[in-house]
C-alpha positions as CSV (number, residue, x, y, z in Angstrom):
1,X,9.5,-9.8,-9.2
2,X,11.7,-7.2,-7.7
3,X,10.0,-3.9,-6.7
4,X,10.6,-1.1,-9.1
5,X,11.5,1.4,-6.4
6,X,14.8,3.3,-6.1
7,X,16.0,6.4,-4.3
8,X,16.6,9.7,-6.1
9,X,20.2,10.6,-6.8
10,X,20.8,14.3,-6.4
11,X,24.3,14.0,-7.8
12,X,23.3,13.2,-11.4
13,X,19.6,12.5,-11.8
14,X,17.7,15.2,-13.7
15,X,14.3,16.5,-12.5
16,X,12.1,19.2,-13.9
17,X,11.9,21.2,-10.7
18,X,15.6,21.0,-10.0
19,X,18.0,21.2,-12.9
20,X,21.6,19.9,-12.5
21,X,23.9,22.9,-11.9
22,X,26.4,23.5,-14.7
23,X,28.9,25.2,-12.4
24,X,29.7,25.1,-8.7
25,X,31.4,27.8,-6.6
26,X,35.0,26.9,-5.7
27,X,34.5,27.9,-2.1
28,X,31.9,29.5,0.2
29,X,32.4,33.2,0.5
30,X,33.9,34.7,3.7
31,X,30.4,36.3,4.3
32,X,28.7,32.9,4.1
33,X,31.2,31.5,6.6
34,X,30.8,34.3,9.1
35,X,27.0,34.1,8.8
36,X,27.0,30.3,9.3
37,X,26.6,28.5,12.7
38,X,28.1,25.2,13.6
39,X,25.8,22.7,15.2
40,X,27.6,20.1,17.3
41,X,26.4,16.6,17.0
42,X,29.1,15.3,19.4
43,X,26.8,14.4,22.2
44,X,24.2,12.6,20.0
45,X,25.3,11.3,16.6
46,X,28.9,11.0,17.5
47,X,28.0,8.8,20.5
48,X,26.2,6.4,18.2
49,X,29.6,5.4,16.9
50,X,31.3,4.5,20.2
51,X,30.9,1.6,22.6
52,X,29.9,3.5,25.8
53,X,27.6,6.3,26.7
54,X,29.3,9.0,28.8
55,X,27.8,10.4,32.0
56,X,26.4,13.9,32.3
57,X,29.4,14.7,34.5
58,X,31.6,14.0,31.5
59,X,29.5,15.6,28.9
60,X,28.8,19.0,30.7
61,X,32.4,20.1,30.8
62,X,32.7,19.2,27.1
63,X,29.6,21.2,26.3
64,X,31.2,24.1,28.1
65,X,34.3,23.7,26.0
66,X,32.3,23.8,22.8
67,X,30.5,26.9,24.0
68,X,33.7,28.6,24.9
69,X,35.1,27.7,21.4
70,X,32.1,29.4,19.8
71,X,29.5,26.7,19.3
72,X,26.2,27.3,21.0
73,X,23.9,24.8,19.2
74,X,24.4,21.3,20.5
75,X,22.4,18.1,19.8
76,X,22.3,16.1,23.0
77,X,20.0,13.2,22.3
78,X,17.3,11.3,20.5
79,X,14.2,9.6,21.9
80,X,15.8,6.5,23.7
81,X,12.7,4.4,23.9
82,X,13.0,2.2,27.0
83,X,16.6,3.0,27.7
84,X,16.3,4.3,31.3
85,X,20.0,5.2,31.7
86,X,20.2,7.3,28.4
87,X,16.9,9.0,29.2
88,X,18.0,9.9,32.7
89,X,21.4,11.2,31.5
90,X,20.0,13.3,28.7
91,X,17.5,15.0,31.0
92,X,20.1,15.6,33.7
93,X,22.5,17.1,31.1
94,X,19.7,19.4,29.8
95,X,19.0,20.7,33.3
96,X,22.7,21.2,34.0
97,X,23.1,23.1,30.7
98,X,20.3,25.4,31.5
99,X,21.9,26.1,34.9
100,X,25.5,26.5,33.8
101,X,25.2,27.3,30.1
102,X,22.0,29.3,30.0
103,X,22.7,30.8,26.5
104,X,23.5,27.5,24.9
105,X,20.8,26.0,22.6
106,X,20.4,22.2,23.1
107,X,18.6,20.1,20.5
108,X,17.0,16.7,20.6
109,X,15.8,14.5,17.8
110,X,12.1,13.7,17.8
111,X,10.7,11.0,15.5
112,X,7.2,12.0,14.2
113,X,5.4,9.8,16.8
114,X,3.4,10.3,20.0
115,X,5.9,8.7,22.3
116,X,8.9,10.6,20.9
117,X,7.0,13.9,21.0
118,X,5.9,13.2,24.6
119,X,9.5,12.6,25.5
120,X,10.7,15.8,23.8
121,X,8.2,17.8,25.7
122,X,9.4,16.2,28.9
123,X,12.9,17.3,28.0
124,X,11.6,20.9,27.4
125,X,10.7,21.0,31.1
126,X,14.4,20.5,32.0
127,X,15.6,23.2,29.6
128,X,13.3,25.9,28.2
129,X,16.0,26.7,25.5
130,X,15.4,23.3,23.9
131,X,14.7,22.8,20.2
132,X,13.5,19.6,18.6
133,X,14.4,18.2,15.2
134,X,11.2,16.5,14.0
135,X,11.9,13.8,11.4
136,X,10.9,10.6,9.6
137,X,12.6,8.5,6.9
138,X,11.4,9.7,3.6
139,X,13.4,8.0,0.8
140,X,11.5,5.6,-1.5
141,X,13.5,2.5,-0.4
142,X,13.2,3.4,3.3
143,X,9.4,3.7,2.8
144,X,9.3,0.4,1.1
145,X,11.0,-1.6,3.8
146,X,9.2,0.2,6.6
147,X,5.9,0.0,4.8
148,X,5.3,3.7,5.2
149,X,2.9,5.6,2.9
150,X,4.3,9.0,1.7
151,X,1.1,10.8,2.4
152,X,1.0,9.4,5.9
153,X,4.6,10.5,6.5
154,X,3.8,14.0,5.4
155,X,0.7,14.0,7.6
156,X,2.7,12.8,10.7
157,X,5.5,15.3,10.1
158,X,2.9,18.1,9.9
159,X,0.9,17.0,12.9
160,X,4.0,16.4,15.1
161,X,5.5,19.7,14.2
162,X,2.2,21.5,14.9
163,X,1.7,19.8,18.2
164,X,5.3,20.6,19.3
165,X,5.0,24.2,18.4
166,X,1.7,24.6,20.1
167,X,3.3,23.1,23.2
168,X,6.0,25.7,23.2
169,X,8.8,23.7,21.5
170,X,10.8,25.3,18.7
171,X,11.0,22.8,15.8
172,X,13.6,22.1,13.2
173,X,11.9,20.5,10.2
174,X,13.8,17.5,8.9
175,X,13.7,14.1,7.2
176,X,16.0,11.1,7.3
177,X,17.5,10.2,3.9
178,X,16.8,13.7,2.6
179,X,19.5,13.4,0.0
180,X,17.8,10.3,-1.4
181,X,14.3,11.8,-1.5
182,X,12.9,13.1,-4.9
183,X,12.6,16.9,-5.3
184,X,8.8,17.0,-5.6
185,X,8.4,15.0,-2.4
186,X,11.0,17.0,-0.6
187,X,9.1,20.2,-1.6
188,X,5.9,18.9,0.0
189,X,7.8,18.0,3.2
190,X,9.4,21.4,3.4
191,X,6.1,23.2,2.8
192,X,4.3,21.0,5.3
193,X,6.8,21.5,8.1
194,X,7.3,25.2,7.7
195,X,3.5,25.6,7.3
196,X,3.1,24.0,10.7
197,X,5.6,26.2,12.4
198,X,9.1,24.8,11.8
199,X,11.6,27.6,12.2
200,X,14.4,25.9,10.2
201,X,14.9,23.0,7.8
202,X,17.6,20.4,8.0
203,X,18.9,18.4,5.0
204,X,20.3,15.0,6.1
205,X,22.7,13.2,3.9
206,X,22.0,10.2,6.2
207,X,24.3,7.6,4.6
208,X,26.8,10.0,3.0
209,X,25.7,9.5,-0.7
210,X,26.1,13.1,-1.7
211,X,29.0,14.6,-3.6
212,X,29.6,18.3,-3.8
213,X,27.2,18.7,-6.8
214,X,24.4,16.9,-4.9
215,X,25.0,18.9,-1.7
216,X,24.9,22.2,-3.6
217,X,21.9,21.2,-5.6
218,X,19.7,20.0,-2.8
219,X,20.6,23.0,-0.6
220,X,19.9,25.5,-3.4
221,X,16.6,23.7,-4.1
222,X,15.6,23.9,-0.4
223,X,16.4,27.6,-0.3
224,X,14.4,28.2,-3.5
225,X,11.3,26.4,-2.1
226,X,11.5,28.5,1.1
227,X,11.7,31.6,-1.0
228,X,8.8,30.6,-3.1
229,X,6.5,30.4,0.0
230,X,7.7,33.6,1.5
231,X,10.0,32.0,4.1
232,X,13.4,32.8,2.7
233,X,14.6,33.8,6.2
234,X,14.1,30.3,7.5
235,X,17.6,28.8,8.1
236,X,18.7,25.7,6.2
237,X,21.0,23.1,7.9
238,X,23.3,20.5,6.4
239,X,23.9,17.2,8.2
240,X,26.5,15.2,6.4
241,X,28.3,11.9,6.8
242,X,31.6,10.6,5.4
243,X,30.7,7.1,4.1
244,X,32.4,8.1,0.8
245,X,34.9,10.5,2.4
246,X,32.9,13.6,1.1
247,X,32.0,15.1,4.5
248,X,34.1,18.3,4.1
249,X,33.5,18.8,0.4
250,X,29.8,18.4,0.7
251,X,29.6,20.7,3.8
252,X,31.6,23.4,2.0
253,X,29.4,23.0,-1.1
254,X,26.2,23.2,1.0
255,X,27.6,26.3,2.6
256,X,28.4,27.9,-0.7
257,X,24.8,27.1,-1.8
258,X,23.5,29.1,1.2
259,X,23.3,26.7,4.1
260,X,23.0,28.6,7.4
261,X,24.1,25.8,9.7
262,X,26.5,22.9,9.4
263,X,26.5,19.9,11.6
264,X,29.9,18.5,12.8
265,X,31.5,16.1,15.3
266,X,35.0,16.2,16.7
267,X,37.2,13.7,14.9
268,X,34.3,12.9,12.6
269,X,33.3,10.1,15.1
270,X,29.9,8.5,14.5
271,X,28.0,5.6,13.2
272,X,29.5,3.7,10.3
273,X,32.2,5.9,8.6
274,X,31.3,8.9,10.8
275,X,30.2,12.5,10.6
276,X,31.6,15.7,9.2
277,X,34.9,16.4,11.0
278,X,34.7,19.6,13.2
279,X,38.5,20.2,13.0
280,X,38.8,19.8,9.2
281,X,35.7,22.0,8.6
282,X,36.9,24.7,10.9
283,X,40.4,24.7,9.5
284,X,39.2,25.1,6.0
285,X,36.7,27.9,6.9
286,X,39.4,29.7,8.9
287,X,41.8,29.5,5.9
288,X,39.3,31.2,3.7
289,X,38.7,33.9,6.3
290,X,42.5,34.5,6.7
291,X,42.9,34.8,2.9
292,X,40.3,37.5,2.8
293,X,41.6,39.4,5.9
294,X,38.7,38.4,8.1
295,X,38.7,37.5,11.8
296,X,37.7,33.9,12.7
297,X,34.6,33.6,14.9
298,X,36.0,30.6,16.8
299,X,38.7,30.4,19.6
300,X,41.0,28.2,17.6
301,X,43.5,27.8,20.5
302,X,40.9,25.6,22.2
303,X,40.5,23.3,19.2
304,X,43.2,20.7,20.1
305,X,42.0,20.5,23.7
306,X,38.4,20.0,22.5
307,X,39.5,17.1,20.4
308,X,41.5,15.5,23.2
309,X,38.5,16.0,25.6
310,X,36.2,14.3,23.2
311,X,38.6,11.4,22.7
312,X,38.6,11.0,26.5
313,X,34.8,10.9,27.0
314,X,34.3,8.6,24.0
315,X,37.4,6.5,24.9
316,X,38.6,6.8,21.3
317,X,42.3,6.8,20.5
318,X,43.8,9.8,18.7
319,X,44.2,8.9,15.0
320,X,47.7,8.8,13.7
321,X,47.0,10.8,10.6
322,X,44.5,13.5,9.4
323,X,43.9,17.1,10.4
324,X,45.2,17.7,13.9
325,X,45.9,14.0,14.3
326,X,48.8,12.6,16.4
327,X,51.4,13.2,13.7
328,X,50.0,16.4,12.1
329,X,53.0,18.4,13.0
330,X,55.7,15.7,12.9
331,X,58.2,14.8,10.2
332,X,61.1,12.3,9.9
333,X,62.1,13.2,6.4
334,X,65.5,14.8,6.0
335,X,64.7,17.4,3.3
336,X,61.8,18.7,5.3
337,X,63.7,18.9,8.6
338,X,66.5,20.7,6.7
339,X,64.2,23.6,5.7
340,X,62.6,23.8,9.2
341,X,66.0,23.9,11.0
342,X,67.4,26.5,8.6
343,X,64.3,28.7,9.3
344,X,64.9,28.3,13.0
345,X,68.6,29.4,12.5
346,X,67.4,32.5,10.7
347,X,65.1,33.3,13.6
348,X,68.0,32.8,16.0
349,X,70.1,35.2,13.9
350,X,67.3,37.8,13.9
351,X,67.0,37.5,17.7
352,X,70.7,38.1,18.1
353,X,70.3,41.2,16.0
354,X,67.3,42.4,18.2
355,X,65.1,42.3,15.1
356,X,61.9,41.1,16.8
357,X,59.7,41.6,13.8
358,X,61.9,39.5,11.5
359,X,62.3,36.9,14.2
360,X,58.5,36.5,14.5
361,X,58.3,36.1,10.7
362,X,60.9,33.4,10.7
363,X,59.2,31.6,13.6
364,X,55.9,31.5,11.8
365,X,57.7,30.2,8.7
366,X,59.4,27.5,10.8
367,X,55.9,26.3,11.9
368,X,54.3,26.4,8.5
369,X,57.0,25.7,5.9
370,X,56.0,22.1,6.0
371,X,52.6,22.3,7.5
372,X,49.3,23.9,6.3
373,X,48.4,24.3,9.9
374,X,50.3,26.6,12.3
375,X,50.1,24.4,15.4
376,X,50.4,27.5,17.7
377,X,47.0,28.8,16.5
378,X,45.1,25.6,17.6
379,X,46.8,25.2,20.9
380,X,49.6,22.8,19.8
381,X,53.4,22.7,19.8
382,X,55.7,23.7,16.9
383,X,56.3,21.2,14.2
384,X,58.4,18.3,15.6
385,X,61.1,16.2,13.9
386,X,61.7,12.6,14.6
387,X,64.7,10.5,13.6
388,X,64.2,7.5,11.4
389,X,66.0,5.6,8.6
390,X,65.1,8.4,6.1
391,X,66.3,11.2,8.3
392,X,69.3,13.6,7.9
393,X,71.5,15.7,10.2
394,X,68.8,18.4,10.6
395,X,66.3,15.9,12.0
396,X,68.7,15.2,14.9
397,X,69.3,19.0,15.3
398,X,65.5,19.6,15.5
399,X,65.0,16.6,17.9
400,X,67.8,17.9,20.1
401,X,66.3,21.4,20.1
402,X,62.9,20.0,21.1
403,X,64.2,17.6,23.8
404,X,67.3,19.3,25.3
405,X,67.3,22.9,24.0
406,X,69.6,24.8,21.7
407,X,71.3,22.6,19.2
408,X,74.2,25.0,18.7
409,X,76.5,22.8,20.9
410,X,75.4,19.5,19.3
411,X,78.5,17.5,18.3
412,X,78.7,15.8,14.9
413,X,79.5,12.4,16.6
414,X,76.1,12.6,18.4
415,X,74.4,13.3,15.1
416,X,76.1,10.4,13.4
417,X,75.5,8.0,16.3
418,X,71.8,8.8,16.3
419,X,71.4,8.4,12.6
420,X,73.3,5.1,12.6
421,X,71.0,3.7,15.3
422,X,67.9,4.6,13.4
423,X,69.2,3.2,10.1
424,X,70.4,0.0,11.8
425,X,67.1,-0.6,13.5
426,X,65.2,0.5,10.4
427,X,62.6,2.5,12.3
428,X,61.9,5.9,13.9
429,X,63.6,6.3,17.3
430,X,61.3,7.0,20.3
431,X,61.6,10.2,22.3
432,X,63.0,8.1,25.2
433,X,65.7,6.6,23.0
434,X,66.7,10.1,21.6
435,X,66.8,11.6,25.1
436,X,69.0,8.8,26.4
437,X,71.5,9.3,23.5
438,X,71.6,13.0,23.9
439,X,72.0,13.0,27.7
440,X,74.7,10.2,27.6
441,X,76.7,12.0,25.0
442,X,76.5,15.5,26.6
443,X,77.1,14.3,30.2
């Protein structure tokens, strides 16, 4: 017979201690965003999704970039068992972070076991700022296959948390598969870990099963449990995944339910489908702040360079599409290029009339009339136009403006020749091909 054991579904399954919400907020408030901290999982969970483990010499500059951007909390490792290289690298990175980034707050993951705790305490010697996320898998199916008893799990979580705190290690209470764990069991876990000294609680949507309603519900439930035991000031963290593509929506929903910290990874890199995308999360939060006239807490101009830096240390190619991907500010469609070029012409006219304010307005419009993201705000170039079989005259004008300079002297024969080549080949022309045409025709 098949075992009658299944995981709890926070998205739709009812429970007496956690009713299904009838309404969800559309967005987190600006105040919730400004209160929230981002926790970088780039140097831990993100690396579980790539083929090589970077050196500390590669990771330290990246950690500095994250810190400069506005992220001080960074998870840098998990108990590596017998992996000598990983163990040595993590400890070296922790020591270097303490020397060069003394105000950063590194984290390691600590399984509720003697060996993992011993390793975490060794790491503490390299960086006194270290925090440990103490966890075990708690979902019914995970317990079944691992042959773990729930009472024994709670006992181990409490004991490991207590021993870590007594040894001087700040602890984040956590569980793996939190979003598949029943409410009454999660309540016991939270109370046990906080009762033994955990200073925050992390909700892990380990395999990305949550939808916005589930993320909101479990976060709200966790906040309510903490309040019921007089620990409402204990921060709640959300660690999401994008197996179903819900990483941003669940993170925003958890934030709107009161989550104090959100875990992210640049480009969403990570095991399986990956983690919550840093860039998409930040862009959405920033948009809400802008709409309410609030200043962003992050140095957005560093965002593109951070993504590029992470791609380099993980040896991961830049994706073609997605937020701040390779083509995020690129168009080959004629009607789009027409609007962009006409806005540039309006800016040129304002400049001739010495109307600086109007010129700036039109320049912003040129960057955003066909893009939700102003590339200049994130350290990128203005929107670019390519020339392909679906392009028009203005695509050639914009391409010329980008490659050569002002398109005011661009002859119609060059435009027609460029479009003819793209339509004959049936593809977008490369920058080199465009440059060759432009230089040949103008020489």
